PyMOL CGO cylinders between C-alpha atoms (Angstrom):
from pymol import cmd
from pymol.cgo import CYLINDER

trace = [
    CYLINDER, 6.92, 2.83, 15.43, 10.40, 1.63, 14.58, 0.3, 1, 1, 1, 1, 1, 1,
    CYLINDER, 10.40, 1.63, 14.58, 12.64, 4.22, 12.93, 0.3, 1, 1, 1, 1, 1, 1,
    CYLINDER, 12.64, 4.22, 12.93, 10.07, 5.53, 10.49, 0.3, 1, 1, 1, 1, 1, 1,
    CYLINDER, 10.07, 5.53, 10.49, 9.00, 8.55, 12.51, 0.3, 1, 1, 1, 1, 1, 1,
    CYLINDER, 9.00, 8.55, 12.51, 12.53, 9.83, 13.00, 0.3, 1, 1, 1, 1, 1, 1,
    CYLINDER, 12.53, 9.83, 13.00, 13.61, 9.19, 9.43, 0.3, 1, 1, 1, 1, 1, 1,
    CYLINDER, 13.61, 9.19, 9.43, 10.63, 10.66, 7.66, 0.3, 1, 1, 1, 1, 1, 1,
    CYLINDER, 10.63, 10.66, 7.66, 10.33, 13.66, 9.92, 0.3, 1, 1, 1, 1, 1, 1,
    CYLINDER, 10.33, 13.66, 9.92, 13.98, 14.47, 9.38, 0.3, 1, 1, 1, 1, 1, 1,
    CYLINDER, 13.98, 14.47, 9.38, 13.82, 14.16, 5.62, 0.3, 1, 1, 1, 1, 1, 1,
    CYLINDER, 13.82, 14.16, 5.62, 10.37, 15.58, 4.92, 0.3, 1, 1, 1, 1, 1, 1,
    CYLINDER, 10.37, 15.58, 4.92, 10.15, 18.82, 3.01, 0.3, 1, 1, 1, 1, 1, 1,
    CYLINDER, 10.15, 18.82, 3.01, 6.48, 19.85, 3.04, 0.3, 1, 1, 1, 1, 1, 1,
    CYLINDER, 6.48, 19.85, 3.04, 5.35, 21.50, -0.12, 0.3, 1, 1, 1, 1, 1, 1,
    CYLINDER, 5.35, 21.50, -0.12, 2.65, 23.62, -0.41, 0.3, 1, 1, 1, 1, 1, 1,
    CYLINDER, 2.65, 23.62, -0.41, -10.69, 6.37, -13.01, 0.3, 1, 1, 1, 1, 1, 1,
    CYLINDER, -10.69, 6.37, -13.01, -11.19, 4.07, -10.65, 0.3, 1, 1, 1, 1, 1, 1,
    CYLINDER, -11.19, 4.07, -10.65, -13.96, 4.54, -8.09, 0.3, 1, 1, 1, 1, 1, 1,
    CYLINDER, -13.96, 4.54, -8.09, -15.57, 7.21, -5.90, 0.3, 1, 1, 1, 1, 1, 1,
    CYLINDER, -15.57, 7.21, -5.90, -13.69, 7.89, -2.67, 0.3, 1, 1, 1, 1, 1, 1,
    CYLINDER, -13.69, 7.89, -2.67, -16.75, 7.92, -0.42, 0.3, 1, 1, 1, 1, 1, 1,
    CYLINDER, -16.75, 7.92, -0.42, -16.43, 4.48, 1.12, 0.3, 1, 1, 1, 1, 1, 1,
    CYLINDER, -16.43, 4.48, 1.12, -18.70, 3.50, 3.99, 0.3, 1, 1, 1, 1, 1, 1,
    CYLINDER, -18.70, 3.50, 3.99, -16.63, 2.74, 7.09, 0.3, 1, 1, 1, 1, 1, 1,
    CYLINDER, -16.63, 2.74, 7.09, -18.64, -0.11, 8.55, 0.3, 1, 1, 1, 1, 1, 1,
    CYLINDER, -18.64, -0.11, 8.55, -18.13, -2.38, 11.51, 0.3, 1, 1, 1, 1, 1, 1,
    CYLINDER, -18.13, -2.38, 11.51, -18.01, -5.73, 9.72, 0.3, 1, 1, 1, 1, 1, 1,
    CYLINDER, -18.01, -5.73, 9.72, -15.04, -7.61, 11.14, 0.3, 1, 1, 1, 1, 1, 1,
    CYLINDER, -15.04, -7.61, 11.14, -12.84, -9.97, 9.16, 0.3, 1, 1, 1, 1, 1, 1,
    CYLINDER, -12.84, -9.97, 9.16, -12.73, -10.46, 5.42, 0.3, 1, 1, 1, 1, 1, 1,
    CYLINDER, -12.73, -10.46, 5.42, -15.38, -9.32, 2.95, 0.3, 1, 1, 1, 1, 1, 1,
    CYLINDER, -15.38, -9.32, 2.95, -15.03, -10.53, -0.64, 0.3, 1, 1, 1, 1, 1, 1,
    CYLINDER, -15.03, -10.53, -0.64, -13.78, -7.74, -2.87, 0.3, 1, 1, 1, 1, 1, 1,
    CYLINDER, -13.78, -7.74, -2.87, -12.64, -9.50, -6.06, 0.3, 1, 1, 1, 1, 1, 1,
    CYLINDER, -12.64, -9.50, -6.06, -14.21, -9.09, -9.47, 0.3, 1, 1, 1, 1, 1, 1,
    CYLINDER, -14.21, -9.09, -9.47, -14.60, -11.84, -12.03, 0.3, 1, 1, 1, 1, 1, 1,
    CYLINDER, -14.60, -11.84, -12.03, -11.45, -12.52, -14.10, 0.3, 1, 1, 1, 1, 1, 1,
    CYLINDER, -11.45, -12.52, -14.10, -10.87, -10.34, -17.16, 0.3, 1, 1, 1, 1, 1, 1,
    CYLINDER, -10.87, -10.34, -17.16, -9.72, -11.66, -20.54, 0.3, 1, 1, 1, 1, 1, 1,
    CYLINDER, -9.72, -11.66, -20.54, -6.13, -11.85, -19.25, 0.3, 1, 1, 1, 1, 1, 1,
    CYLINDER, -6.13, -11.85, -19.25, -7.09, -13.84, -16.16, 0.3, 1, 1, 1, 1, 1, 1,
    CYLINDER, -7.09, -13.84, -16.16, -6.69, -10.94, -13.71, 0.3, 1, 1, 1, 1, 1, 1,
    CYLINDER, -6.69, -10.94, -13.71, -9.24, -10.13, -11.01, 0.3, 1, 1, 1, 1, 1, 1,
    CYLINDER, -9.24, -10.13, -11.01, -9.60, -6.62, -9.61, 0.3, 1, 1, 1, 1, 1, 1,
    CYLINDER, -9.60, -6.62, -9.61, -9.71, -6.25, -5.84, 0.3, 1, 1, 1, 1, 1, 1,
    CYLINDER, -9.71, -6.25, -5.84, -11.54, -3.17, -4.54, 0.3, 1, 1, 1, 1, 1, 1,
    CYLINDER, -11.54, -3.17, -4.54, -11.70, -2.53, -0.81, 0.3, 1, 1, 1, 1, 1, 1,
    CYLINDER, -11.70, -2.53, -0.81, -15.32, -3.38, 0.04, 0.3, 1, 1, 1, 1, 1, 1,
    CYLINDER, -15.32, -3.38, 0.04, -17.78, -0.95, 1.48, 0.3, 1, 1, 1, 1, 1, 1,
    CYLINDER, -17.78, -0.95, 1.48, -18.53, -1.95, 5.05, 0.3, 1, 1, 1, 1, 1, 1,
    CYLINDER, -18.53, -1.95, 5.05, -15.12, -3.45, 5.75, 0.3, 1, 1, 1, 1, 1, 1,
    CYLINDER, -15.12, -3.45, 5.75, -13.97, -2.61, 9.26, 0.3, 1, 1, 1, 1, 1, 1,
    CYLINDER, -13.97, -2.61, 9.26, -10.75, -0.71, 9.79, 0.3, 1, 1, 1, 1, 1, 1,
    CYLINDER, -10.75, -0.71, 9.79, -9.52, 2.73, 10.61, 0.3, 1, 1, 1, 1, 1, 1,
    CYLINDER, -9.52, 2.73, 10.61, -7.29, 4.45, 13.07, 0.3, 1, 1, 1, 1, 1, 1,
    CYLINDER, -7.29, 4.45, 13.07, -9.55, 5.80, 15.75, 0.3, 1, 1, 1, 1, 1, 1,
    CYLINDER, -9.55, 5.80, 15.75, -12.41, 8.21, 16.09, 0.3, 1, 1, 1, 1, 1, 1,
    CYLINDER, -12.41, 8.21, 16.09, -12.08, 11.30, 13.93, 0.3, 1, 1, 1, 1, 1, 1,
    CYLINDER, -12.08, 11.30, 13.93, -10.42, 9.68, 10.92, 0.3, 1, 1, 1, 1, 1, 1,
    CYLINDER, -10.42, 9.68, 10.92, -11.93, 10.03, 7.47, 0.3, 1, 1, 1, 1, 1, 1,
    CYLINDER, -11.93, 10.03, 7.47, -13.27, 6.98, 5.66, 0.3, 1, 1, 1, 1, 1, 1,
    CYLINDER, -13.27, 6.98, 5.66, -10.64, 4.74, 4.03, 0.3, 1, 1, 1, 1, 1, 1,
    CYLINDER, -10.64, 4.74, 4.03, -10.78, 5.24, 0.25, 0.3, 1, 1, 1, 1, 1, 1,
    CYLINDER, -10.78, 5.24, 0.25, -11.63, 2.13, -1.75, 0.3, 1, 1, 1, 1, 1, 1,
    CYLINDER, -11.63, 2.13, -1.75, -8.12, 1.39, -3.00, 0.3, 1, 1, 1, 1, 1, 1,
    CYLINDER, -8.12, 1.39, -3.00, -7.86, -1.12, -5.82, 0.3, 1, 1, 1, 1, 1, 1,
    CYLINDER, -7.86, -1.12, -5.82, -5.38, -3.42, -7.59, 0.3, 1, 1, 1, 1, 1, 1,
    CYLINDER, -5.38, -3.42, -7.59, -5.33, -6.48, -9.83, 0.3, 1, 1, 1, 1, 1, 1,
    CYLINDER, -5.33, -6.48, -9.83, -4.22, -10.04, -9.02, 0.3, 1, 1, 1, 1, 1, 1,
    CYLINDER, -4.22, -10.04, -9.02, -4.12, -13.11, -11.26, 0.3, 1, 1, 1, 1, 1, 1,
    CYLINDER, -4.12, -13.11, -11.26, -6.45, -16.01, -10.62, 0.3, 1, 1, 1, 1, 1, 1,
    CYLINDER, -6.45, -16.01, -10.62, -5.11, -18.19, -7.83, 0.3, 1, 1, 1, 1, 1, 1,
    CYLINDER, -5.11, -18.19, -7.83, -4.40, -15.36, -5.38, 0.3, 1, 1, 1, 1, 1, 1,
    CYLINDER, -4.40, -15.36, -5.38, -6.45, -15.60, -2.17, 0.3, 1, 1, 1, 1, 1, 1,
    CYLINDER, -6.45, -15.60, -2.17, -7.07, -13.15, 0.65, 0.3, 1, 1, 1, 1, 1, 1,
    CYLINDER, -7.07, -13.15, 0.65, -5.58, -14.23, 4.00, 0.3, 1, 1, 1, 1, 1, 1,
    CYLINDER, -5.58, -14.23, 4.00, -6.36, -13.17, 7.57, 0.3, 1, 1, 1, 1, 1, 1,
    CYLINDER, -6.36, -13.17, 7.57, -4.45, -10.22, 8.98, 0.3, 1, 1, 1, 1, 1, 1,
    CYLINDER, -4.45, -10.22, 8.98, -2.89, -10.51, 12.43, 0.3, 1, 1, 1, 1, 1, 1,
    CYLINDER, -2.89, -10.51, 12.43, -1.90, -7.57, 14.64, 0.3, 1, 1, 1, 1, 1, 1,
    CYLINDER, -1.90, -7.57, 14.64, 1.15, -9.67, 15.58, 0.3, 1, 1, 1, 1, 1, 1,
    CYLINDER, 1.15, -9.67, 15.58, 2.50, -9.34, 12.03, 0.3, 1, 1, 1, 1, 1, 1,
    CYLINDER, 2.50, -9.34, 12.03, 5.21, -6.89, 11.09, 0.3, 1, 1, 1, 1, 1, 1,
    CYLINDER, 5.21, -6.89, 11.09, 3.36, -3.65, 10.52, 0.3, 1, 1, 1, 1, 1, 1,
    CYLINDER, 3.36, -3.65, 10.52, 0.80, -4.50, 13.19, 0.3, 1, 1, 1, 1, 1, 1,
    CYLINDER, 0.80, -4.50, 13.19, -2.56, -2.76, 13.03, 0.3, 1, 1, 1, 1, 1, 1,
    CYLINDER, -2.56, -2.76, 13.03, -1.53, -0.74, 9.96, 0.3, 1, 1, 1, 1, 1, 1,
    CYLINDER, -1.53, -0.74, 9.96, -1.76, -3.81, 7.71, 0.3, 1, 1, 1, 1, 1, 1,
    CYLINDER, -1.76, -3.81, 7.71, -5.20, -3.60, 6.11, 0.3, 1, 1, 1, 1, 1, 1,
    CYLINDER, -5.20, -3.60, 6.11, -5.01, -6.60, 3.77, 0.3, 1, 1, 1, 1, 1, 1,
    CYLINDER, -5.01, -6.60, 3.77, -3.00, -9.69, 2.80, 0.3, 1, 1, 1, 1, 1, 1,
    CYLINDER, -3.00, -9.69, 2.80, -3.08, -11.92, -0.29, 0.3, 1, 1, 1, 1, 1, 1,
    CYLINDER, -3.08, -11.92, -0.29, -1.04, -15.03, -1.13, 0.3, 1, 1, 1, 1, 1, 1,
    CYLINDER, -1.04, -15.03, -1.13, -0.36, -17.38, -4.01, 0.3, 1, 1, 1, 1, 1, 1,
    CYLINDER, -0.36, -17.38, -4.01, 1.89, -20.41, -3.39, 0.3, 1, 1, 1, 1, 1, 1,
    CYLINDER, 1.89, -20.41, -3.39, 3.43, -20.19, -6.86, 0.3, 1, 1, 1, 1, 1, 1,
    CYLINDER, 3.43, -20.19, -6.86, 4.03, -16.43, -7.04, 0.3, 1, 1, 1, 1, 1, 1,
    CYLINDER, 4.03, -16.43, -7.04, 4.33, -14.95, -3.55, 0.3, 1, 1, 1, 1, 1, 1,
    CYLINDER, 4.33, -14.95, -3.55, 2.41, -12.71, -1.19, 0.3, 1, 1, 1, 1, 1, 1,
    CYLINDER, 2.41, -12.71, -1.19, 1.27, -9.12, -0.90, 0.3, 1, 1, 1, 1, 1, 1,
    CYLINDER, 1.27, -9.12, -0.90, 0.12, -6.79, 1.80, 0.3, 1, 1, 1, 1, 1, 1,
    CYLINDER, 0.12, -6.79, 1.80, -1.44, -3.34, 1.92, 0.3, 1, 1, 1, 1, 1, 1,
    CYLINDER, -1.44, -3.34, 1.92, -0.43, -0.92, 4.68, 0.3, 1, 1, 1, 1, 1, 1,
    CYLINDER, -0.43, -0.92, 4.68, -2.69, 2.03, 5.53, 0.3, 1, 1, 1, 1, 1, 1,
    CYLINDER, -2.69, 2.03, 5.53, -0.82, 4.42, 7.82, 0.3, 1, 1, 1, 1, 1, 1,
    CYLINDER, -0.82, 4.42, 7.82, -2.12, 7.72, 9.24, 0.3, 1, 1, 1, 1, 1, 1,
    CYLINDER, -2.12, 7.72, 9.24, -0.01, 10.66, 8.12, 0.3, 1, 1, 1, 1, 1, 1,
    CYLINDER, -0.01, 10.66, 8.12, -0.04, 11.96, 11.69, 0.3, 1, 1, 1, 1, 1, 1,
    CYLINDER, -0.04, 11.96, 11.69, 2.58, 9.31, 12.26, 0.3, 1, 1, 1, 1, 1, 1,
    CYLINDER, 2.58, 9.31, 12.26, 4.98, 11.46, 10.23, 0.3, 1, 1, 1, 1, 1, 1,
    CYLINDER, 4.98, 11.46, 10.23, 3.58, 15.00, 10.20, 0.3, 1, 1, 1, 1, 1, 1,
    CYLINDER, 3.58, 15.00, 10.20, 1.72, 17.32, 12.58, 0.3, 1, 1, 1, 1, 1, 1,
    CYLINDER, 1.72, 17.32, 12.58, -1.11, 18.12, 10.16, 0.3, 1, 1, 1, 1, 1, 1,
    CYLINDER, -1.11, 18.12, 10.16, -4.35, 17.28, 11.99, 0.3, 1, 1, 1, 1, 1, 1,
    CYLINDER, -4.35, 17.28, 11.99, -7.02, 14.66, 11.45, 0.3, 1, 1, 1, 1, 1, 1,
    CYLINDER, -7.02, 14.66, 11.45, -8.62, 16.30, 8.42, 0.3, 1, 1, 1, 1, 1, 1,
    CYLINDER, -8.62, 16.30, 8.42, -5.41, 16.80, 6.45, 0.3, 1, 1, 1, 1, 1, 1,
    CYLINDER, -5.41, 16.80, 6.45, -5.20, 16.47, 2.69, 0.3, 1, 1, 1, 1, 1, 1,
    CYLINDER, -5.20, 16.47, 2.69, -1.64, 15.30, 2.11, 0.3, 1, 1, 1, 1, 1, 1,
    CYLINDER, -1.64, 15.30, 2.11, 0.07, 14.04, -1.06, 0.3, 1, 1, 1, 1, 1, 1,
    CYLINDER, 0.07, 14.04, -1.06, 3.02, 11.68, -0.87, 0.3, 1, 1, 1, 1, 1, 1,
    CYLINDER, 3.02, 11.68, -0.87, 5.41, 14.45, -1.97, 0.3, 1, 1, 1, 1, 1, 1,
    CYLINDER, 5.41, 14.45, -1.97, 4.43, 16.34, 1.19, 0.3, 1, 1, 1, 1, 1, 1,
    CYLINDER, 4.43, 16.34, 1.19, 5.65, 13.46, 3.38, 0.3, 1, 1, 1, 1, 1, 1,
    CYLINDER, 5.65, 13.46, 3.38, 9.09, 12.64, 1.95, 0.3, 1, 1, 1, 1, 1, 1,
    CYLINDER, 9.09, 12.64, 1.95, 11.07, 11.74, -1.14, 0.3, 1, 1, 1, 1, 1, 1,
    CYLINDER, 11.07, 11.74, -1.14, 11.00, 8.15, -2.44, 0.3, 1, 1, 1, 1, 1, 1,
    CYLINDER, 11.00, 8.15, -2.44, 14.25, 7.02, -0.80, 0.3, 1, 1, 1, 1, 1, 1,
    CYLINDER, 14.25, 7.02, -0.80, 13.07, 8.20, 2.63, 0.3, 1, 1, 1, 1, 1, 1,
    CYLINDER, 13.07, 8.20, 2.63, 9.67, 6.51, 2.33, 0.3, 1, 1, 1, 1, 1, 1,
    CYLINDER, 9.67, 6.51, 2.33, 11.02, 3.08, 1.39, 0.3, 1, 1, 1, 1, 1, 1,
    CYLINDER, 11.02, 3.08, 1.39, 13.85, 3.25, 3.93, 0.3, 1, 1, 1, 1, 1, 1,
    CYLINDER, 13.85, 3.25, 3.93, 11.46, 4.30, 6.67, 0.3, 1, 1, 1, 1, 1, 1,
    CYLINDER, 11.46, 4.30, 6.67, 9.01, 1.44, 6.06, 0.3, 1, 1, 1, 1, 1, 1,
    CYLINDER, 9.01, 1.44, 6.06, 11.54, -1.33, 5.33, 0.3, 1, 1, 1, 1, 1, 1,
    CYLINDER, 11.54, -1.33, 5.33, 11.74, -2.59, 8.94, 0.3, 1, 1, 1, 1, 1, 1,
    CYLINDER, 11.74, -2.59, 8.94, 8.02, -3.29, 9.14, 0.3, 1, 1, 1, 1, 1, 1,
    CYLINDER, 8.02, -3.29, 9.14, 7.71, -4.56, 5.57, 0.3, 1, 1, 1, 1, 1, 1,
    CYLINDER, 7.71, -4.56, 5.57, 10.80, -6.79, 5.63, 0.3, 1, 1, 1, 1, 1, 1,
    CYLINDER, 10.80, -6.79, 5.63, 11.88, -7.05, 9.27, 0.3, 1, 1, 1, 1, 1, 1,
    CYLINDER, 11.88, -7.05, 9.27, 15.15, -5.17, 8.82, 0.3, 1, 1, 1, 1, 1, 1,
    CYLINDER, 15.15, -5.17, 8.82, 16.55, -1.85, 7.58, 0.3, 1, 1, 1, 1, 1, 1,
    CYLINDER, 16.55, -1.85, 7.58, 17.57, -1.46, 3.96, 0.3, 1, 1, 1, 1, 1, 1,
    CYLINDER, 17.57, -1.46, 3.96, 21.20, -1.86, 2.96, 0.3, 1, 1, 1, 1, 1, 1,
    CYLINDER, 21.20, -1.86, 2.96, 22.71, 0.83, 0.75, 0.3, 1, 1, 1, 1, 1, 1,
    CYLINDER, 22.71, 0.83, 0.75, 22.24, -1.11, -2.50, 0.3, 1, 1, 1, 1, 1, 1,
    CYLINDER, 22.24, -1.11, -2.50, 18.91, -2.83, -1.76, 0.3, 1, 1, 1, 1, 1, 1,
    CYLINDER, 18.91, -2.83, -1.76, 16.79, -0.49, -3.90, 0.3, 1, 1, 1, 1, 1, 1,
    CYLINDER, 16.79, -0.49, -3.90, 17.25, -1.61, -7.51, 0.3, 1, 1, 1, 1, 1, 1,
    CYLINDER, 17.25, -1.61, -7.51, 14.70, 0.65, -9.23, 0.3, 1, 1, 1, 1, 1, 1,
    CYLINDER, 14.70, 0.65, -9.23, 12.72, 3.76, -8.28, 0.3, 1, 1, 1, 1, 1, 1,
    CYLINDER, 12.72, 3.76, -8.28, 9.98, 5.30, -10.39, 0.3, 1, 1, 1, 1, 1, 1,
    CYLINDER, 9.98, 5.30, -10.39, 7.60, 8.21, -9.85, 0.3, 1, 1, 1, 1, 1, 1,
    CYLINDER, 7.60, 8.21, -9.85, 4.24, 7.88, -11.62, 0.3, 1, 1, 1, 1, 1, 1,
    CYLINDER, 4.24, 7.88, -11.62, 1.43, 10.43, -11.93, 0.3, 1, 1, 1, 1, 1, 1,
    CYLINDER, 1.43, 10.43, -11.93, -2.10, 9.09, -12.33, 0.3, 1, 1, 1, 1, 1, 1,
    CYLINDER, -2.10, 9.09, -12.33, -5.54, 10.51, -11.61, 0.3, 1, 1, 1, 1, 1, 1,
    CYLINDER, -5.54, 10.51, -11.61, -4.14, 13.54, -9.84, 0.3, 1, 1, 1, 1, 1, 1,
    CYLINDER, -4.14, 13.54, -9.84, -2.02, 11.52, -7.39, 0.3, 1, 1, 1, 1, 1, 1,
    CYLINDER, -2.02, 11.52, -7.39, 1.69, 10.71, -7.33, 0.3, 1, 1, 1, 1, 1, 1,
    CYLINDER, 1.69, 10.71, -7.33, 2.81, 7.10, -6.86, 0.3, 1, 1, 1, 1, 1, 1,
    CYLINDER, 2.81, 7.10, -6.86, 6.29, 6.03, -5.80, 0.3, 1, 1, 1, 1, 1, 1,
    CYLINDER, 6.29, 6.03, -5.80, 7.27, 2.58, -7.08, 0.3, 1, 1, 1, 1, 1, 1,
    CYLINDER, 7.27, 2.58, -7.08, 10.33, 0.52, -6.13, 0.3, 1, 1, 1, 1, 1, 1,
    CYLINDER, 10.33, 0.52, -6.13, 11.99, -2.81, -6.85, 0.3, 1, 1, 1, 1, 1, 1,
    CYLINDER, 11.99, -2.81, -6.85, 13.86, -3.91, -3.72, 0.3, 1, 1, 1, 1, 1, 1,
    CYLINDER, 13.86, -3.91, -3.72, 16.28, -6.83, -3.25, 0.3, 1, 1, 1, 1, 1, 1,
    CYLINDER, 16.28, -6.83, -3.25, 15.87, -9.70, -3.28, 0.3, 1, 1, 1, 1, 1, 1,
    CYLINDER, 15.87, -9.70, -3.28, 12.36, -9.88, -4.80, 0.3, 1, 1, 1, 1, 1, 1,
    CYLINDER, 12.36, -9.88, -4.80, 10.08, -7.12, -3.47, 0.3, 1, 1, 1, 1, 1, 1,
    CYLINDER, 10.08, -7.12, -3.47, 7.90, -4.74, -5.48, 0.3, 1, 1, 1, 1, 1, 1,
    CYLINDER, 7.90, -4.74, -5.48, 6.33, -1.74, -3.75, 0.3, 1, 1, 1, 1, 1, 1,
    CYLINDER, 6.33, -1.74, -3.75, 3.89, 1.00, -4.73, 0.3, 1, 1, 1, 1, 1, 1,
    CYLINDER, 3.89, 1.00, -4.73, 2.91, 3.88, -2.43, 0.3, 1, 1, 1, 1, 1, 1,
    CYLINDER, 2.91, 3.88, -2.43, 0.77, 7.00, -2.50, 0.3, 1, 1, 1, 1, 1, 1,
    CYLINDER, 0.77, 7.00, -2.50, -0.93, 9.33, -0.03, 0.3, 1, 1, 1, 1, 1, 1,
    CYLINDER, -0.93, 9.33, -0.03, -4.46, 10.66, -0.11, 0.3, 1, 1, 1, 1, 1, 1,
    CYLINDER, -4.46, 10.66, -0.11, -6.34, 12.69, 2.49, 0.3, 1, 1, 1, 1, 1, 1,
    CYLINDER, -6.34, 12.69, 2.49, -4.83, 11.85, 5.86, 0.3, 1, 1, 1, 1, 1, 1,
    CYLINDER, -4.83, 11.85, 5.86, -3.37, 8.41, 5.07, 0.3, 1, 1, 1, 1, 1, 1,
    CYLINDER, -3.37, 8.41, 5.07, -0.37, 6.82, 3.35, 0.3, 1, 1, 1, 1, 1, 1,
    CYLINDER, -0.37, 6.82, 3.35, -1.10, 3.68, 1.29, 0.3, 1, 1, 1, 1, 1, 1,
    CYLINDER, -1.10, 3.68, 1.29, 1.56, 1.06, 0.50, 0.3, 1, 1, 1, 1, 1, 1,
    CYLINDER, 1.56, 1.06, 0.50, 1.22, -2.17, -1.49, 0.3, 1, 1, 1, 1, 1, 1,
    CYLINDER, 1.22, -2.17, -1.49, 4.20, -4.52, -1.23, 0.3, 1, 1, 1, 1, 1, 1,
    CYLINDER, 4.20, -4.52, -1.23, 4.75, -7.92, -2.89, 0.3, 1, 1, 1, 1, 1, 1,
    CYLINDER, 4.75, -7.92, -2.89, 7.30, -10.48, -1.69, 0.3, 1, 1, 1, 1, 1, 1,
    CYLINDER, 7.30, -10.48, -1.69, 8.51, -13.59, -3.52, 0.3, 1, 1, 1, 1, 1, 1,
    CYLINDER, 8.51, -13.59, -3.52, 11.12, -16.30, -3.17, 0.3, 1, 1, 1, 1, 1, 1,
    CYLINDER, 11.12, -16.30, -3.17, 13.61, -16.82, -5.99, 0.3, 1, 1, 1, 1, 1, 1,
    CYLINDER, 13.61, -16.82, -5.99, 11.51, -19.71, -7.31, 0.3, 1, 1, 1, 1, 1, 1,
    CYLINDER, 11.51, -19.71, -7.31, 8.30, -17.68, -7.17, 0.3, 1, 1, 1, 1, 1, 1,
    CYLINDER, 8.30, -17.68, -7.17, 9.99, -14.68, -8.83, 0.3, 1, 1, 1, 1, 1, 1,
    CYLINDER, 9.99, -14.68, -8.83, 11.20, -16.77, -11.76, 0.3, 1, 1, 1, 1, 1, 1,
    CYLINDER, 11.20, -16.77, -11.76, 7.67, -17.99, -12.34, 0.3, 1, 1, 1, 1, 1, 1,
    CYLINDER, 7.67, -17.99, -12.34, 5.67, -14.87, -11.59, 0.3, 1, 1, 1, 1, 1, 1,
    CYLINDER, 5.67, -14.87, -11.59, 7.78, -11.72, -12.06, 0.3, 1, 1, 1, 1, 1, 1,
    CYLINDER, 7.78, -11.72, -12.06, 5.67, -10.38, -14.93, 0.3, 1, 1, 1, 1, 1, 1,
    CYLINDER, 5.67, -10.38, -14.93, 2.41, -10.86, -13.03, 0.3, 1, 1, 1, 1, 1, 1,
    CYLINDER, 2.41, -10.86, -13.03, 3.90, -9.34, -9.88, 0.3, 1, 1, 1, 1, 1, 1,
    CYLINDER, 3.90, -9.34, -9.88, 4.85, -6.20, -11.78, 0.3, 1, 1, 1, 1, 1, 1,
    CYLINDER, 4.85, -6.20, -11.78, 1.29, -5.97, -13.09, 0.3, 1, 1, 1, 1, 1, 1,
    CYLINDER, 1.29, -5.97, -13.09, 0.02, -6.16, -9.51, 0.3, 1, 1, 1, 1, 1, 1,
    CYLINDER, 0.02, -6.16, -9.51, 2.39, -3.37, -8.45, 0.3, 1, 1, 1, 1, 1, 1,
    CYLINDER, 2.39, -3.37, -8.45, 1.51, -1.13, -11.39, 0.3, 1, 1, 1, 1, 1, 1,
    CYLINDER, 1.51, -1.13, -11.39, -2.24, -1.65, -10.97, 0.3, 1, 1, 1, 1, 1, 1,
    CYLINDER, -2.24, -1.65, -10.97, -2.38, -0.28, -7.40, 0.3, 1, 1, 1, 1, 1, 1,
    CYLINDER, -2.38, -0.28, -7.40, -4.52, 2.86, -7.30, 0.3, 1, 1, 1, 1, 1, 1,
    CYLINDER, -4.52, 2.86, -7.30, -6.26, 4.98, -4.67, 0.3, 1, 1, 1, 1, 1, 1,
    CYLINDER, -6.26, 4.98, -4.67, -9.27, 7.06, -5.77, 0.3, 1, 1, 1, 1, 1, 1,
    CYLINDER, -9.27, 7.06, -5.77, -8.49, 10.76, -5.32, 0.3, 1, 1, 1, 1, 1, 1,
    CYLINDER, -8.49, 10.76, -5.32, -10.89, 13.14, -3.66, 0.3, 1, 1, 1, 1, 1, 1,
    CYLINDER, -10.89, 13.14, -3.66, -12.70, 15.69, -5.74, 0.3, 1, 1, 1, 1, 1, 1,
    CYLINDER, -12.70, 15.69, -5.74, -10.69, 18.90, -5.49, 0.3, 1, 1, 1, 1, 1, 1,
]
cmd.load_cgo(trace, "trace")
């Protein structure tokens, strides 16, 4: 899909808490509520529900129950295979005053010949600049320009590595890999929404976590 395969394959250099990872991969189509009640700061935690449909064909492991926080007023929206990112978009949320977010769940076989039962970390796939450049066309509809990435951070948490970026004009992204999938959360805002919600959007980005397998 797009230029991601070529870019990430060329730049990859393979190298040798929240919730349990054993989600039930059900067949329930559409949206299943996954939000908690608001905490004292007004944030709700979304956790991918057990029984939510989704996956990438027979032979894939269950999708871990990834999680993140959103302020009150954010609502889950239907996902369309016609969207940028197609069938790899697992979730969408929107808030008219602050922006939108999506979660991409991509099989690592898209980038690496590692088999269905792989156990890949994001460092095994590529460095941060290659990941964000490779996914920009499906996240934003166009390749990145040379100065589009404003900030890059590498965070370790719960045994997994997370790459985090701030991308022009107003995008925040967090990505990690676990098992045989790459997980990306991306927020997008207009200038008006960014002025109003930048602090909350950064909290959304920084709250994104995928439960690691027991190793």
